[in-house]
PATOR-45172 format. One record per residue: residue in one letter; x, y, z of N, C-alpha, C in turn; residue number from 1. Coordinates in pm, whole numbers, plus 50000, padded with zeros to 5 digits. Example, Ala and Ser with C-alpha at 12.3 -4.5 7.8 and 13.67 -1.06 7.14 Angstrom:
// residues 2
<sevo a <51319 49431 50780> <51230 49550 50780> <51320 49670 50780> 1> <sevo s <51285 49775 50708> <51367 49894 50714> <51290 50003 50787> 2> 
This chain:
// residues 314
<sevo m <48981 51986 51981> <48962 51830 51976> <49051 51788 52088> 1> <sevo d <49022 51703 52202> <49120 51649 52282> <49172 51530 52189> 2> <sevo k <49276 51469 52280> <49338 51375 52251> <49236 51246 52213> 3> <sevo n <49169 51238 52352> <49101 51081 52305> <48995 51103 52194> 4> <sevo s <48954 51223 52178> <48872 51235 52069> <48938 51200 51929> 5> <sevo s <49044 51235 51932> <49144 51230 51808> <49155 51054 51776> 6> <sevo q <49189 51004 51905> <49230 50864 51908> <49090 50768 51841> 7> <sevo a <48983 50820 51927> <48892 50739 51865> <48818 50775 51694> 8> <sevo l <48847 50899 51652> <48818 50928 51529> <48911 50835 51444> 9> <sevo a <49036 50860 51455> <49125 50802 51368> <49100 50606 51384> 10> <sevo a <49078 50580 51517> <49057 50421 51495> <48916 50401 51425> 11> <sevo s <48818 50488 51434> <48682 50463 51384> <48706 50475 51220> 12> <sevo i <48798 50591 51161> <48799 50590 51027> <48869 50458 50969> 13> <sevo t <48981 50415 51049> <49060 50275 50990> <48966 50152 50977> 14> <sevo r <48885 50137 51095> <48811 49987 51062> <48700 50029 50983> 15> <sevo a <48630 50120 50944> <48552 50143 50867> <48618 50141 50692> 16> <sevo a <48719 50195 50675> <48821 50183 50575> <48885 50052 50538> 17> <sevo s <48928 49971 50631> <48989 49841 50615> <48982 49786 50752> 18> <sevo k <48909 49653 50786> <48940 49594 50869> <49015 49514 50902> 19> <sevo q <49127 49474 50804> <49239 49427 50812> <49349 49503 50852> 20> <sevo t <49356 49652 50817> <49437 49736 50862> <49408 49775 51026> 21> <sevo y <49280 49746 51036> <49252 49778 51177> <49316 49703 51275> 22> <sevo y <49314 49588 51219> <49322 49441 51329> <49473 49421 51309> 23> <sevo t <49554 49456 51211> <49716 49440 51179> <49778 49512 51292> 24> <sevo i <49701 49638 51286> <49743 49759 51392> <49729 49750 51519> 25> <sevo r <49603 49687 51568> <49573 49634 51691> <49682 49545 51734> 26> <sevo f <49719 49423 51655> <49754 49317 51714> <49928 49335 51692> 27> <sevo f <49962 49392 51603> <50108 49390 51553> <50186 49505 51602> 28> <sevo v <50127 49623 51582> <50206 49755 51624> <50234 49742 51784> 29> <sevo d <50381 49818 51786> <50421 49802 51933> <50300 49899 52018> 30> <sevo r <50302 49843 52148> <50176 49874 52238> <50157 50028 52219> 31> <sevo g <50268 50128 52276> <50262 50221 52278> <50230 50294 52187> 32> <sevo l <50256 50236 52048> <50230 50302 51944> <50090 50306 51836> 33> <sevo v <50015 50210 51915> <49887 50181 51821> <49782 50296 51782> 34> <sevo h <49775 50383 51888> <49676 50488 51857> <49738 50554 51754> 35> <sevo d <49870 50630 51733> <49936 50689 51626> <49959 50603 51512> 36> <sevo a <49955 50489 51504> <49950 50404 51388> <49808 50418 51329> 37> <sevo y <49702 50455 51398> <49573 50443 51356> <49568 50591 51258> 38> <sevo r <49623 50678 51353> <49613 50822 51313> <49677 50805 51151> 39> <sevo a <49814 50779 51183> <49901 50792 51065> <49795 50698 50954> 40> <sevo y <49720 50612 50945> <49648 50561 50839> <49543 50656 50811> 41> <sevo a <49455 50642 50916> <49343 50749 50917> <49339 50865 50826> 42> <sevo y <49460 50938 50879> <49484 51094 50785> <49469 51048 50629> 43> <sevo f <49559 50998 50601> <49560 50979 50462> <49443 50919 50411> 44> <sevo r <49389 50833 50498> <49257 50793 50423> <49162 50877 50390> 45> <sevo w <49164 50960 50478> <49079 51085 50457> <49101 51180 50356> 46> <sevo v <49214 51212 50355> <49307 51284 50256> <49262 51221 50086> 47> <sevo d <49270 51114 50091> <49242 51022 49979> <49091 51031 49946> 48> <sevo d <48992 51014 50047> <48860 51032 49992> <48840 51140 49970> 49> <sevo c <48905 51246 50021> <48854 51413 49991> <48881 51424 49836> 50> <sevo l <49002 51385 49841> <49060 51416 49699> <48969 51344 49580> 51> <sevo d <48911 51230 49590> <48865 51121 49514> <48698 51184 49485> 52> <sevo a <48658 51266 49569> <48516 51327 49567> <48495 51399 49432> 53> <sevo d <48405 51378 49368> <48352 51407 49207> <48360 51536 49225> 54> <sevo s <48285 51589 49334> <48217 51730 49344> <48341 51848 49343> 55> <sevo l <48475 51805 49348> <48566 51888 49349> <48638 51913 49227> 56> <sevo s <48640 52038 49177> <48741 52075 49081> <48910 52068 49113> 57> <sevo l <48940 52069 49012> <49118 52093 48978> <49141 52184 49060> 58> <sevo s <49090 52316 49064> <49163 52421 49157> <49148 52387 49287> 59> <sevo e <49010 52324 49332> <48984 52301 49449> <49065 52158 49515> 60> <sevo r <49089 52092 49413> <49188 51966 49478> <49308 52045 49513> 61> <sevo r <49381 52124 49416> <49506 52181 49458> <49493 52257 49575> 62> <sevo a <49401 52318 49606> <49423 52372 49682> <49404 52314 49832> 63> <sevo f <49320 52219 49821> <49309 52124 49960> <49418 52075 49980> 64> <sevo i <49513 52000 49906> <49626 51912 49904> <49752 52055 49956> 65> <sevo d <49736 52173 49879> <49840 52272 49942> <49805 52278 50064> 66> <sevo r <49693 52298 50121> <49666 52304 50271> <49751 52238 50338> 67> <sevo q <49723 52065 50326> <49734 51971 50379> <49923 52002 50392> 68> <sevo q <49983 51982 50277> <50135 52039 50256> <50141 52122 50382> 69> <sevo s <50078 52232 50366> <50126 52352 50436> <50128 52305 50590> 70> <sevo l <50020 52239 50641> <49975 52187 50772> <50097 52074 50803> 71> <sevo l <50152 51992 50731> <50252 51889 50767> <50376 51999 50790> 72> <sevo e <50417 52096 50715> <50521 52165 50755> <50483 52256 50856> 73> <sevo a <50391 52317 50888> <50373 52402 51014> <50372 52296 51125> 74> <sevo c <50345 52169 51117> <50361 52066 51242> <50499 52071 51266> 75> <sevo y <50586 52014 51146> <50690 51999 51216> <50805 52137 51267> 76> <sevo q <50763 52238 51183> <50817 52364 51250> <50775 52434 51373> 77> <sevo g <50652 52349 51424> <50634 52434 51545> <50515 52539 51552> 78> <sevo w <50453 52550 51442> <50404 52670 51433> <50251 52657 51470> 79> <sevo e <50179 52754 51508> <50029 52756 51587> <49940 52701 51445> 80> <sevo h <49835 52614 51524> <49748 52585 51405> <49604 52626 51442> 81> <sevo t <49568 52696 51370> <49390 52745 51381> <49283 52673 51270> 82> <sevo d <49149 52661 51321> <49051 52653 51203> <49087 52527 51094> 83> <sevo l <49141 52453 51227> <49140 52313 51169> <49002 52225 51182> 84> <sevo s <48999 52098 51067> <48890 52027 51079> <48934 51913 51189> 85> <sevo a <48862 51824 51231> <48913 51694 51333> <48988 51610 51251> 86> <sevo e <48982 51614 51117> <49073 51530 51076> <49194 51573 51066> 87> <sevo e <49220 51691 51029> <49345 51771 51030> <49419 51748 51195> 88> <sevo m <49345 51773 51282> <49401 51753 51397> <49428 51605 51428> 89> <sevo i <49429 51518 51381> <49492 51375 51401> <49650 51405 51347> 90> <sevo l <49634 51460 51236> <49778 51480 51197> <49844 51575 51301> 91> <sevo v <49802 51670 51356> <49877 51776 51443> <49919 51685 51563> 92> <sevo e <49817 51588 51601> <49847 51529 51749> <49971 51438 51685> 93> <sevo l <49955 51341 51576> <50068 51241 51547> <50212 51306 51559> 94> <sevo v <50213 51443 51464> <50355 51484 51462> <50375 51520 51627> 95> <sevo h <50275 51563 51681> <50292 51630 51841> <50381 51537 51889> 96> <sevo n <50314 51427 51905> <50347 51304 51976> <50511 51204 51889> 97> <sevo h <50563 51296 51806> <50654 51206 51750> <50710 51334 51646> 98> <sevo p <50767 51415 51711> <50843 51550 51661> <50996 51555 51583> 99> <sevo d <51042 51397 51597> <51152 51393 51543> <51164 51386 51407> 100> <sevo r <51276 51477 51366> <51270 51495 51243> <51389 51372 51160> 101> <sevo s <51365 51331 51029> <51446 51244 50976> <51424 51099 51017> 102> <sevo s <51295 51066 51079> <51259 50943 51128> <51150 50862 51019> 103> <sevo g <51116 50771 51046> <51071 50637 50997> <50959 50721 50947> 104> <sevo l <50887 50795 51067> <50748 50867 51053> <50718 50981 50987> 105> <sevo e <50834 51043 50954> <50836 51149 50870> <50842 51109 50748> 106> <sevo a <50914 51017 50724> <50977 50956 50578> <50818 50915 50528> 107> <sevo y <50742 50871 50607> <50616 50780 50581> <50526 50926 50507> 108> <sevo l <50535 51019 50618> <50403 51142 50576> <50485 51196 50463> 109> <sevo r <50614 51247 50454> <50630 51337 50332> <50605 51230 50185> 110> <sevo n <50632 51139 50193> <50615 51066 50074> <50494 51045 50058> 111> <sevo m <50415 51023 50129> <50255 50958 50164> <50191 51102 50057> 112> <sevo m <50239 51198 50143> <50187 51343 50094> <50234 51359 49959> 113> <sevo a <50336 51339 49888> <50385 51357 49765> <50285 51279 49693> 114> <sevo v <50280 51131 49702> <50139 51041 49644> <50012 51122 49620> 115> <sevo m <49979 51163 49721> <49856 51240 49727> <49837 51386 49649> 116> <sevo a <49954 51461 49628> <49976 51561 49558> <50003 51484 49386> 117> <sevo f <50072 51406 49342> <50083 51355 49199> <49930 51286 49168> 118> <sevo d <49866 51233 49263> <49743 51221 49232> <49626 51291 49186> 119> <sevo v <49687 51433 49247> <49632 51550 49202> <49614 51605 49041> 120> <sevo e <49735 51619 49028> <49802 51646 48920> <49764 51545 48804> 121> <sevo r <49770 51429 48831> <49780 51339 48692> <49640 51289 48679> 122> <sevo r <49542 51331 48768> <49385 51283 48718> <49352 51302 48585> 123> <sevo g <49304 51230 48493> <49252 51227 48372> <49357 51244 48269> 124> <sevo r <49478 51242 48316> <49599 51248 48208> <49676 51116 48181> 125> <sevo m <49720 51068 48078> <49833 50984 48077> <49982 51023 48146> 126> <sevo i <49994 50927 48201> <50167 50943 48278> <50315 50873 48174> 127> <sevo s <50358 50934 48211> <50494 50861 48177> <50567 50746 48237> 128> <sevo q <50651 50662 48186> <50694 50547 48241> <50784 50635 48395> 129> <sevo a <50846 50710 48356> <50927 50786 48487> <50826 50798 48590> 130> <sevo e <50725 50886 48553> <50610 50933 48654> <50563 50810 48734> 131> <sevo l <50539 50682 48654> <50489 50585 48706> <50595 50504 48810> 132> <sevo n <50733 50520 48765> <50827 50443 48861> <50836 50532 48986> 133> <sevo e <50825 50690 48946> <50861 50781 49081> <50741 50740 49179> 134> <sevo y <50622 50740 49120> <50473 50729 49192> <50518 50572 49272> 135> <sevo t <50530 50465 49234> <50563 50368 49305> <50678 50372 49417> 136> <sevo r <50799 50439 49383> <50870 50443 49478> <50837 50494 49607> 137> <sevo l <50791 50668 49559> <50736 50713 49674> <50604 50614 49785> 138> <sevo l <50528 50531 49724> <50446 50468 49792> <50517 50361 49863> 139> <sevo a <50604 50302 49797> <50659 50220 49847> <50792 50260 49958> 140> <sevo t <50825 50346 49935> <50916 50450 50054> <50820 50441 50179> 141> <sevo a <50676 50508 50154> <50640 50567 50277> <50576 50419 50303> 142> <sevo v <50514 50334 50301> <50474 50253 50346> <50577 50128 50424> 143> <sevo t <50667 50118 50344> <50797 50073 50431> <50812 50111 50557> 144> <sevo e <50848 50244 50538> <50921 50340 50663> <50827 50342 50796> 145> <sevo a <50686 50331 50709> <50576 50311 50855> <50587 50199 50922> 146> <sevo m <50573 50075 50833> <50590 49954 50909> <50723 49964 51007> 147> <sevo h <50798 49969 50942> <50944 49934 51058> <50906 50058 51179> 148> <sevo y <50854 50189 51143> <50860 50271 51247> <50752 50213 51364> 149> <sevo f <50642 50128 51289> <50521 50117 51416> <50563 49962 51461> 150> <sevo i <50618 49912 51389> <50621 49750 51421> <50770 49688 51467> 151> <sevo g <50823 49667 51573> <50954 49691 51615> <51034 49773 51614> 152> <sevo h <50978 49886 51636> <51031 50010 51672> <51191 50007 51660> 153> <sevo d <51217 49945 51788> <51359 49949 51869> <51444 49859 51781> 154> <sevo s <51403 49769 51720> <51490 49653 51628> <51556 49698 51511> 155> <sevo p <51656 49642 51505> <51727 49676 51349> <51683 49611 51238> 156> <sevo s <51665 49678 51141> <51564 49634 51007> <51682 49629 50891> 157> <sevo p <51679 49567 50777> <51779 49584 50703> <51762 49714 50608> 158> <sevo q <51867 49777 50550> <51874 49889 50468> <51897 49873 50338> 159> <sevo g <51898 49981 50287> <51939 49960 50119> <51785 49970 50049> 160> <sevo d <51843 49959 49905> <51717 49944 49821> <51648 49846 49833> 161> <sevo t <51688 49713 49857> <51582 49589 49859> <51505 49573 50001> 162> <sevo r <51516 49723 50101> <51418 49717 50166> <51294 49748 50117> 163> <sevo y <51268 49832 49997> <51154 49850 49964> <51074 49804 49845> 164> <sevo l <51152 49654 49801> <51104 49591 49689> <50952 49506 49720> 165> <sevo a <50953 49454 49862> <50835 49404 49851> <50691 49479 49845> 166> <sevo v <50694 49589 49913> <50610 49693 49859> <50589 49747 49734> 167> <sevo r <50700 49754 49676> <50699 49802 49536> <50630 49706 49453> 168> <sevo g <50651 49592 49481> <50581 49467 49417> <50413 49462 49424> 169> <sevo a <50375 49473 49543> <50261 49529 49604> <50173 49592 49554> 170> <sevo h <50248 49734 49527> <50185 49871 49448> <50142 49802 49291> 171> <sevo i <50251 49769 49234> <50245 49717 49121> <50108 49594 49093> 172> <sevo i <50082 49534 49185> <49959 49405 49171> <49846 49489 49201> 173> <sevo h <49851 49606 49309> <49750 49683 49345> <49673 49764 49250> 174> <sevo m <49793 49814 49163> <49743 49897 49043> <49652 49832 48955> 175> <sevo l <49731 49700 48916> <49675 49583 48832> <49498 49551 48855> 176> <sevo r <49510 49541 49026> <49407 49472 49071> <49270 49578 49039> 177> <sevo d <49301 49728 49066> <49221 49814 49056> <49196 49883 48934> 178> <sevo w <49264 49815 48830> <49269 49881 48687> <49141 49911 48660> 179> <sevo q <49039 49872 48629> <48904 49871 48569> <48836 49959 48689> 180> <sevo e <48847 49997 48792> <48810 50103 48859> <48880 50218 48853> 181> <sevo d <48973 50244 48829> <49088 50360 48826> <49063 50415 48740> 182> <sevo v <49048 50376 48592> <49032 50429 48452> <48937 50527 48438> 183> <sevo p <48808 50450 48497> <48698 50554 48477> <48712 50672 48567> 184> <sevo a <48811 50695 48711> <48776 50771 48767> <48928 50858 48729> 185> <sevo g <48984 50839 48638> <49111 50914 48574> <49218 50880 48605> 186> <sevo y <49249 50768 48683> <49365 50752 48730> <49418 50602 48632> 187> <sevo i <49506 50642 48533> <49554 50557 48419> <49711 50499 48463> 188> <sevo n <49703 50432 48518> <49842 50339 48557> <49955 50281 48457> 189> <sevo i <49900 50324 48333> <50020 50259 48233> <50093 50367 48152> 190> <sevo p <50228 50344 48094> <50306 50439 48057> <50238 50514 47905> 191> <sevo d <50221 50646 47884> <50174 50672 47773> <50286 50678 47635> 192> <sevo e <50398 50602 47660> <50496 50556 47571> <50445 50425 47505> 193> <sevo y <50406 50346 47598> <50374 50228 47538> <50209 50216 47468> 194> <sevo v <50142 50331 47541> <50023 50311 47457> <50031 50359 47345> 195> <sevo r <50110 50469 47326> <50117 50532 47186> <50207 50435 47055> 196> <sevo e <50330 50326 47149> <50382 50271 47069> <50296 50146 46983> 197> <sevo h <50191 50133 47076> <50117 49988 47002> <49987 50049 46969> 198> <sevo e <49940 50201 46992> <49861 50246 46896> <49717 50187 46956> 199> <sevo w <49717 50168 47131> <49595 50123 47184> <49548 50203 47262> 200> <sevo t <49412 50222 47255> <49317 50293 47340> <49277 50224 47474> 201> <sevo l <49227 50255 47559> <49236 50215 47687> <49084 50140 47713> 202> <sevo e <49014 50124 47583> <48913 50013 47595> <48969 49895 47551> 203> <sevo g <48884 49810 47661> <48918 49674 47635> <49022 49606 47721> 204> <sevo v <49000 49487 47805> <49127 49421 47823> <49172 49336 47761> 205> <sevo d <49091 49291 47677> <49135 49158 47581> <49249 49206 47461> 206> <sevo n <49295 49304 47476> <49406 49362 47383> <49526 49288 47391> 207> <sevo p <49551 49263 47291> <49694 49130 47322> <49790 49246 47372> 208> <sevo a <49807 49353 47308> <49913 49454 47356> <49928 49488 47517> 209> <sevo f <49816 49494 47567> <49798 49515 47697> <49823 49396 47782> 210> <sevo q <49773 49295 47749> <49774 49184 47810> <49921 49168 47827> 211> <sevo e <50021 49195 47750> <50153 49152 47725> <50196 49264 47810> 212> <sevo w <50163 49403 47828> <50213 49444 47926> <50186 49425 48055> 213> <sevo v <50048 49382 48097> <50023 49316 48211> <50081 49184 48253> 214> <sevo r <50144 49121 48176> <50226 48971 48206> <50367 49036 48239> 215> <sevo g <50439 49160 48173> <50539 49204 48219> <50554 49265 48359> 216> <sevo r <50437 49340 48386> <50415 49374 48528> <50407 49272 48645> 217> <sevo v <50333 49160 48617> <50287 49068 48687> <50450 49009 48752> 218> <sevo h <50513 48987 48615> <50673 48910 48629> <50740 49012 48720> 219> <sevo l <50731 49129 48685> <50844 49205 48783> <50803 49227 48901> 220> <sevo a <50653 49254 48969> <50590 49223 49091> <50672 49084 49145> 221> <sevo g <50645 48970 49057> <50693 48845 49146> <50831 48862 49175> 222> <sevo s <50915 48904 49095> <51065 48910 49128> <51103 49021 49247> 223> <sevo c <51017 49116 49238> <51011 49230 49365> <50975 49158 49480> 224> <sevo f <50884 49041 49480> <50821 48992 49607> <50927 48859 49628> 225> <sevo q <51020 48811 49546> <51094 48695 49580> <51228 48747 49636> 226> <sevo r <51279 48896 49607> <51382 48952 49656> <51365 49030 49765> 227> <sevo g <51203 49082 49782> <51172 49140 49899> <51155 49030 50030> 228> <sevo r <51109 48898 49990> <51086 48825 50115> <51243 48774 50170> 229> <sevo e <51353 48811 50072> <51479 48767 50139> <51526 48882 50224> 230> <sevo t <51461 48987 50228> <51524 49097 50302> <51405 49097 50393> 231> <sevo i <51265 49082 50411> <51192 49068 50527> <51248 48935 50627> 232> <sevo a <51308 48812 50533> <51369 48717 50639> <51440 48765 50723> 233> <sevo q <51521 48875 50724> <51632 48966 50803> <51599 49025 50899> 234> <sevo v <51468 49082 50909> <51431 49136 50976> <51430 49076 51116> 235> <sevo k <51483 49125 51246> <51489 49060 51365> <51339 49041 51456> 236> <sevo n <51240 49159 51441> <51124 49138 51512> <51044 49054 51456> 237> <sevo l <51002 48958 51561> <50889 48858 51478> <50761 48925 51446> 238> <sevo r <50717 48999 51500> <50587 49067 51440> <50613 49152 51320> 239> <sevo c <50732 49193 51299> <50744 49289 51151> <50763 49198 51075> 240> <sevo r <50840 49077 51101> <50824 48980 50967> <50678 48930 50929> 241> <sevo l <50604 48874 51040> <50485 48828 51027> <50399 48948 50958> 242> <sevo a <50358 49052 50988> <50337 49155 50929> <50375 49182 50760> 243> <sevo g <50514 49167 50748> <50545 49207 50600> <50508 49076 50510> 244> <sevo f <50533 48974 50598> <50504 48867 50512> <50330 48858 50458> 245> <sevo a <50280 48867 50558> <50132 48883 50541> <50099 48981 50446> 246> <sevo y <50151 49076 50435> <50140 49206 50324> <50165 49143 50194> 247> <sevo v <50280 49065 50191> <50313 49042 50060> <50230 48892 50025> 248> <sevo a <50189 48845 50098> <50125 48698 50049> <49984 48760 50024> 249> <sevo r <49908 48865 50045> <49790 48901 50019> <49805 48957 49896> 250> <sevo f <49884 49030 49823> <49908 49030 49703> <49981 48934 49596> 251> <sevo e <50028 48842 49653> <50102 48720 49588> <49950 48657 49550> 252> <sevo w <49832 48639 49625> <49738 48564 49571> <49667 48624 49442> 253> <sevo v <49658 48798 49449> <49591 48868 49372> <49704 48837 49220> 254> <sevo l <49828 48830 49260> <49914 48791 49120> <49873 48648 49058> 255> <sevo n <49840 48539 49131> <49821 48442 49094> <49691 48410 49051> 256> <sevo a <49577 48470 49070> <49455 48489 49044> <49501 48553 48878> 257> <sevo i <49543 48649 48852> <49590 48714 48736> <49639 48650 48631> 258> <sevo e <49732 48540 48683> <49795 48485 48601> <49709 48355 48537> 259> <sevo r <49607 48291 48675> <49555 48188 48639> <49436 48262 48524> 260> <sevo d <49382 48394 48479> <49300 48437 48419> <49366 48466 48275> 261> <sevo g <49532 48431 48271> <49578 48447 48135> <49612 48609 48124> 262> <sevo y <49637 48686 48234> <49659 48802 48247> <49558 48921 48184> 263> <sevo r <49438 48878 48171> <49313 48954 48134> <49255 48973 48285> 264> <sevo l <49278 49127 48300> <49226 49183 48451> <49057 49188 48464> 265> <sevo r <49028 49157 48555> <48878 49163 48613> <48848 49308 48647> 266> <sevo p <48739 49323 48672> <48668 49433 48757> <48671 49394 48913> 267> <sevo e <48655 49291 48926> <48643 49246 49072> <48738 49144 49124> 268> <sevo y <48773 49102 49237> <48830 48956 49280> <48786 48952 49411> 269> <sevo p <48639 48909 49409> <48574 48893 49536> <48609 48779 49612> 270> <sevo e <48655 48701 49531> <48721 48548 49621> <48823 48603 49690> 271> <sevo r <48915 48722 49691> <49030 48726 49744> <49006 48757 49890> 272> <sevo k <48878 48799 49948> <48833 48787 50074> <48764 48650 50131> 273> <sevo s <48759 48567 50054> <48692 48406 50102> <48810 48332 50203> 274> <sevo w <48731 48282 50256> <48800 48187 50378> <48918 48081 50303> 275> <sevo r <48890 48032 50177> <48998 47974 50106> <49127 48041 50107> 276> <sevo a <49103 48203 50030> <49213 48264 50036> <49281 48326 50143> 277> <sevo g <49233 48297 50252> <49257 48373 50378> <49320 48245 50426> 278> <sevo l <49303 48129 50398> <49380 48042 50467> <49514 48015 50400> 279> <sevo w <49487 48049 50247> <49631 48055 50186> <49721 48134 50222> 280> <sevo v <49679 48249 50261> <49747 48380 50320> <49795 48352 50418> 281> <sevo l <49748 48268 50544> <49780 48264 50678> <49926 48160 50637> 282> <sevo a <49851 48026 50589> <49989 47933 50565> <50090 48016 50508> 283> <sevo r <50099 48074 50412> <50201 48129 50310> <50297 48230 50458> 284> <sevo t <50195 48293 50529> <50276 48360 50627> <50334 48311 50693> 285> <sevo l <50259 48212 50761> <50331 48161 50889> <50478 48068 50856> 286> <sevo s <50441 47998 50738> <50568 47914 50669> <50671 48025 50632> 287> <sevo s <50647 48132 50587> <50764 48221 50582> <50825 48286 50666> 288> <sevo s <50751 48294 50781> <50790 48391 50859> <50889 48296 50999> 289> <sevo l <50840 48174 50993> <50928 48068 51075> <51011 47994 51025> 290> <sevo g <51008 48043 50883> <51185 47962 50831> <51100 47821 50785> 291> <sevo l <51000 47817 50778> <50969 47649 50732> <50962 47652 50545> 292> <sevo q <50947 47491 50546> <50990 47493 50421> <50835 47545 50352> 293> <sevo r <50856 47611 50227> <50708 47667 50170> <50586 47582 50164> 294> <sevo l <50480 47654 50218> <50367 47583 50169> <50298 47611 50046> 295> <sevo v <50290 47547 49943> <50226 47589 49842> <50082 47528 49794> 296> <sevo l <50014 47633 49779> <49837 47592 49748> <49835 47593 49603> 297> <sevo k <49841 47455 49534> <49840 47467 49398> <49697 47511 49337> 298> <sevo d <49613 47508 49396> <49488 47592 49348> <49376 47627 49461> 299> <sevo v <49367 47753 49458> <49333 47824 49568> <49175 47809 49571> 300> <sevo s <49127 47804 49422> <48942 47791 49423> <48918 47626 49402> 301> <sevo g <49052 47541 49441> <48987 47380 49433> <48997 47368 49600> 302> <sevo s <49019 47237 49591> <49029 47150 49750> <49170 47239 49830> 303> <sevo l <49153 47267 49951> <49227 47296 50032> <49332 47183 50111> 304> <sevo n <49269 47038 50018> <49381 46946 50068> <49478 46946 49972> 305> <sevo s <49499 47026 49867> <49609 46991 49789> <49764 47093 49813> 306> <sevo l <49768 47112 49947> <49882 47154 49990> <50013 47087 49992> 307> <sevo e <50114 47137 49916> <50245 47057 49941> <50338 47122 49964> 308> <sevo r <50469 47036 50001> <50559 47100 50052> <50680 47125 49937> 309> <sevo t <50749 47237 49923> <50843 47225 49850> <50989 47210 49890> 310> <sevo k <51104 47220 49817> <51199 47150 49868> <51336 47316 49897> 311> <sevo h <51248 47416 49897> <51325 47510 49890> <51295 47583 50020> 312> <sevo e <51389 47643 50087> <51356 47721 50192> <51350 47900 50179> 313> <sevo i <51245 47953 50206> <51231 48097 50201> <51366 48140 50275> 314> 
């Protein structure tokens, strides 16, 4: 598979999976890194889709993820690769183009691979609070490092634990948003300790104990967003700030929807793709990125004329 074919395949996988991600990469990523940003997203989109296939047994999933982990290590060691699929060649090309160790890209690849490996082992079973925390840490580290690697590559960015808070909050909301889809698939993102303590079964989102847990997760995510925004505001590169605030705003919209529903999770949130939600996200992103007074949409489902300015600076 030649380089041009790898580029085309990565872009097509990305566009088919998420047009929002496709255009974010196209317009925000550093010009020389666009094709590799598509590769970084597309490879793990393919891995995730393969692991979600119902036709695979646990042993087959383990064999598949073991092969991908070995391939990643081989790429960084410079070993020869044979009998690879077109999708696996995307990873080979990506590491070949960026062989530096201890880079943001390597952190993304290794942490995201760990996320995939965890999903293989936890499917169909309850997980502990410690496992849930580690799952979110791995995902937040991967996504944050990828963003800073591909957008404003040469610009300094804030370091420390607060660097990952925005994506941590987004992952918490993501898991709540997809709750009713994930549980039948075997991905149960609630601590076993909490379920046993409250003698709750996984059926029914109307259970008061479950809704109280959802409330706590929403409040935790909101706190992560608040502190994470303060960190994003320190990013020097405007494109990176825009991308970071836009990412947060998408999940803040879902957070607000869950709150309006009284912490009762729905099977779907189709209105998040509406033009009203899009305008809310755009206003939130621009006001945050430009350091203006925060624009607050009182009721996304109501009139768009209900925008007001608060007295607080982002």
